[in-house]
Every structure is written in structure tokens, then in C-alpha cells.
N, C-alpha and C positions, 0 to 999 in steps of 0.2 A: 261418717271416713268410716274407709273399708281397711281390712288389715289382709297382708298379703306375708309369702314367705317365698325368698329371692336365692336361687343359687346357681351359682356360676358352672360348679360341677368341673373342678380344676381335679387332677389326677396328679399327685406327689409319687416319684420311684422310689422315692425313700422310705416309702409304708409298704408295709406288706399286704395291704389290701389293695386287690386284684382292680381291674375295671370292674367286672360284671358285680362285684360288691358294693363299688363304689356307686352303680346305677340302681343297685338293690337299696341301699344305703337312702341314698334320695328319693327312690319311692315311699320306703318307710316314713321318712320325714312328712312326706306329702299328705301319706295318710294318717299319721298321726295329727298334723296341720288341721285337716278337715273336721276330725272329731272334735277337735275344741275351738271352733266356730273361724280360723282364718277362712278368706272370703277368695282370696287366690292363690296362684302357687307361676312366679317367672323365671323362667332361664336365659341365661346367657347363651348366645352364639360366639365359638373364635375359632381360632386357628393355629396350625404349628408352634405350640407350642404347650406347655401344663395344663391351658384355659382349653383343649382342641379335645376333649372328649366326646362335646356335641357338636359335631358337625353340622348339622341337621335337625337341628330343633324340634320339627315336626317327628319325627320319629322318637322322639322322649317324650314328646306330647301326648303322642297315638298310646303311649303304652299307659300314661297316667291317665286318659279317659279312659283307659278298662279299668282302671285301681279307684277313683275316687264315683262319687254318685252326684255330689252338688256344686263342689270346686269349680271357679274358673280359672282358666289356665293362660298362657300367653308366654311371649318372648319379650325380654329385655336385651338385647332385640334381633330382627331377621335382620341380617346384612346384606339389604337389596340388590346394590351393586356384583355380589355372586351370584348372583340369579339370574335364569331363564324368566321373567316374569310372569308369563302364559304358567308356566310350568308350578311354578311357587303358587299363584292362585289358586289351582287346581289342588295343591297338595292342602293348603290350607283349608279349602271350601269343602277338602273330603274329610279332615281332621274336625273342622265344624260339625258335619252330618255325624259323623260316631258321638262325639261330646253330645248330640243333639243341644248346640246351641251356645257350650260353655267357650268359644274359642274370644282370646283378648289379643289381636292383633299387635305387635309393636314391630316398630321399623326403627331405620334410621342409616346412617350413609356410612359411619367407622369410623375410627377413628388412628389406628393402629397400621403404620404403612407399613413394614414388615410382612402384613398379613397382603396388601395388594401386590407388591413385588414377588412374593410368593405363589400368588394366583395369575402373575404378570397378565397385571390388571392397573391402568393409570389413576395412581393415587389421586392428584390433582383435580382428576375427571367425576371423582366417586358422588359428589353434589349430583351433578348434571345427570349422572348415572341413577341414582335411587328416584330422585322427582317423576325419569321418566318411567322408569318401571313400575313406580306406585302408580303415575296418572292408567296403566296398563292394569295394572292388577284391579282397580275399580274398574274400568270396564270390563274385565274380563268374569267378575265377580255379577257384573248388576244388567251386561248386555247380551244379547241372543249370540252374536256374534265379534271378533275385533278386528276390524282391521286398523291397519295403524301403521304410519312410517315417520320413524326419529332418527336421532343420530345415533344410536347405540341396535333399537332393534326394529325389527319390519316383519309385519305379518297380515295374510291376506285371508278374510273369513274364519278365524280359527275361533272353534267354537270350545269354547273353556265350559269343561263338564269336570263334576258336576257344578252348582251353586253353592252359595255356601247358605247352610240352615237358618243363620238369623238374616233379618230381612232389614236393609237392603243387604246388607252384610257386616262381619262381625267391628266391634271397637277399634279403630286404628288410635295407635299412641303413636306416637314420633316422639323418639331422644333430642332434644336440645341440647346445646352448650351456647352458640352463639349465636348475635343477634338474627343473624341472615336465618336460620334455622326456625327462630321465635318467629322472624315475623312469615316464612313458608306455613308452620303448622296455623299460626292465627285466620291465616287468608284461607286454606285449606279447611279450617272447621275442625282439626284434630284432637284428641286429649294428647296432653306431653307430658314428659318425664323428667329427672334428674338424678344423678347421686354423687358428683364430683365435687360441685364447690359446695363453699363455705354457706349456713345457712342465710347469712344479710344476702349475700349474692345470690341466691336463687330466690330469696323474697324480691329484692328488685327485678329479675330474670321475670316470674311467672308475674309482676303486676305490667309488663311491658307489656307481655303477651294479654294479659287479659284486655288491656286499652286496646291492643291491637285487635282482637276479638273483635271488642264492641266498637271497634271503628271500623271494621268490614262490612256489618250491617247483618252479621248471618239471624237465622228467626231460628227460635227453638232452644231449647236450656244450655248455658255456658256448657263446654267439654270439660274432661277433670284434670285435675294435675296429680303425680306420682313424685312420690319422693323414697329414694332406697340409703338405705345405712344400715352399716354393721350394727347389730346387736347380740348382747350377749346376757343372760339373766341368771342369778347363783340366789341362792339363800338371803347372802349379805352382800354388801357393798365392795368390803376387802377380798371375799371370794371369789367373787364377779372377776375383781380385776385379774385378783393370782389367777384364774384359768386362762381369762382373755388374753394375757399382756404378751406370754410366746411364740403366740400365733397370730395376731394381730397384725403386728410387723411384716407375716410373710402375704399379708392379702394381697396386696402385688408383686414382690419382691420373687415368689418362687417363680424357677424358669427363665428370668430373665438373663442368669449367668448363661444360660447353655445359648439361648438367641446371640449373646454378646461377644462368645466364641465362633459363633459361624460367619462366613464368608458375606450371609446377605447380613446381618445383625441383626437389631431390636432396637430399630428409631422406629418412636413411636408417632407423633405428630410433626405435625408443618409448622414452620414458625410465624406463630399469631397469636397476640395478646392475649384470645381464651385461652388457647394449646400453651401457651406460657405459664400462665395461671393454672391448668392440670398437672403440668412438670411439675408444678413447684408444689404441688399438694401431694401426686406420686412421692419426689423425694422426701417428703416431710412425713409423709405416713410409714415409712423403712427406718425411722428414729427413736421410733416406743411409742408406746400406748397413751404417755402424757399428749401427743399433738393431737392423735384423733380424739379425745375429749376435750383436752382444750378449744376447739377450733368445732366442736359439735357435730365431726364426722363418725362418733358412733355413739351407738347406748347400750351405754353398760353397768350394773350395778344389781342393787338388791329389785324387785318386783315395784317396790314403791318408788323407788330412786328412777329405773326405766318412764317407768305413767308421768311422773313429773318433769322426765327429759322430755318426753313424747308430746306432752301439753304445752311445753315454752317453744319447742320447734315450731307448733303444728299455730299456736298464736302468732308469731314470727311470720309463716309463708305460708299459711292457710293450705295447705297440700290435702287434696281430696282421699288419694291411698298412699299408706306408710308399708312399704315393702321392706321385710327384714331379711339382712344376709345372716342368720346364724351360723353356721359354718362357713371359715374360711382358713384359710392356712392348714396347718397337719391337724388340726381341730379333731381331739376324737369322736369318735361317734354318740358315747353315750353322754359328753358336753353340751354336744349338738341338741341331741333328743332335750336334755333336761330344762336346756335353756328356752326350747319350743314350747314345751308341755308350762313350762314356770310363767312363758309369757302370754299361753293360751289360757291359763286357770287363774292367775294374777292380776298381768297386766290390763291384760282384754275387760274384765270386770270394773275394773278401775275407771275406766276409759269410757265407759259407756251411756 
């Protein structure tokens, strides 16, 4: 199993920390994680709210590539409908070259409707847009030139340069929640990631994806699965809960109030069974740390407790990559760094 660090890179105006200071903190956390044995760093892309200070993850990851030596890195996720696919293929290939093959390409369709509205893009066509974009990106990475005519993009002999360092291309991860996304990922032989569902639900979805992948008749090893959870480690269970409690309820709440006061608003997802469950979890997550712990959405405690929580989750879900979000809400940087250090020094050895 591989262990990763995850950053949403949210910036909270109530804090005295400036945006350059936030970037510096994230870089410092990554460098620390690399020395402690974490395998990978992933960051999110968001727009138009407090999560929106990394609108172009390739820029952030290019800086990280120069600050690290062995750590792999990627996005969870590039929001595919927001990009010209040839441009994204070139930018990420350049990033893969700069890092000498350390890029993990995480992609998805997006779930926040207000981001699409503010980009003047059709929210309910995002899946078709994303799938078309990803088909073009793979062509740009692997073919001499791209000639393509689709519903959303048209290219005539586009000579995408450079090609990726990794052959045939960087590993592709697809963020999945709905059955259709898992069906698509299984058919395309993609790695899959999850973050919002309960452990039991994720276990069922991953099992479905594995079955579909086998039925597709792919050759070679099965792709990997990825779980993201909020995590905070302290010297004792009581101290960890005390330190995390004021901030974890902010993980999905900060910035929403400002959006709700705007004309466009903060509408987040279409009305489907999958998204109704996501909204239920969002709402419960703002009620207090008990909801997080009772539902396995966060791993918080002493190193011994967190190791046991991860072992239990892994036994149920069978994920290949565990991605911990150590910084959430307005948690001070020194607490984040302490959690990363304790996880690396005490939790990782217990799980090896």
C-alpha cells in the first residue's frame, strides 16, 4: 500500500496568512512528507471560492517538482471540462518531463454546479465533455499528431509537444462516485479514487469496479484504488480530538456562506441518488467531529489508534493508496506539521 498527502489548498481570509505564505506552507509540508516516507502528493483544483487558490494545479506541481526528488505527485482532480484538451496534454507532458516521470494524472468531471455556471459551461454536459477531452489527451500523449472532430472540440493535425516522460503516458486516475463513472473507468482501464462515501459504500463500489474490469477482459495487472480521508495524529486520542474538533467541521463549510450571498449562489450538485448521499454527508460533516468519527470519514487519534483505524478501513475496502488530508479548515500549520510527522514516524512503520 502507498501513502500520500492531500491538499485542497484552501485559503481562509480570516487568517493572517497570505496566499504566498499558504503556498510556502504546502511546499514545506510536501518536503517534510517526502523525508518521512510518504509516496505521493495530490492537490485539488477548484474555482471561485476559498478552495480556489490553485486554479491551475500544473503550476503548483511544477514548483513542487523542483523541491522534491523522489515523491510522485498529481491532481485529484484536473476538472476536464474547464480545459482545452490539447493544451492540458502538453502542459502535463511538460510537467512529467520536468519531474522525470513522477506525474500521476488525476481527472474527473466535477460536481460543483456553481463553478460551471461561473465559467459559462453546461453543467449537465460535463460528463460527455470530460470523456471527449480525455480521449483527446490520450491521443495527444501517444500519437504523432491529433486529428479529431467531436461535439466539443475539433483539431486538425495538432502536433502536441512534448510527449510525456513516462511511456506510454502517466498513470490515469478517474474520480468516481456514480455507477456510470465506475463503468467508464473499468472500460478504460483507469485507476479509481474515492473520498466522500462511507467505507461500506466505497467497498461496494470498488467491488463493482473490479468485477466490471475483469469482465472487460483487460490484459495486465489490475489498476489501483485510492481513498482520501481527513487525518490528524497527536500524542493521545484525547489530544488529537481536541486539536482537530474546531477545524474539521470547517472542511466543507468555509466559503459557502459567501457564495450563498451571491446572485449565482453555491448550488453544488444535480439531484441524483449518488449526489443526494454526497449532500447528506456534506451536511452531516458540519455538525461536529462525532459525525466524522462515527462514519469513518476521518482518522483521528494517537499513532496506535490511527494505525488501527487504517487497518480496519483497508480490510473492508482494499484500497491501494491511502491519501491523508492533514490540513483542513483553519488548523494552524504547526499542528498540521506535527500530524504529518507523527503519521510518518509512528503510523507508517506500524503498517509496514
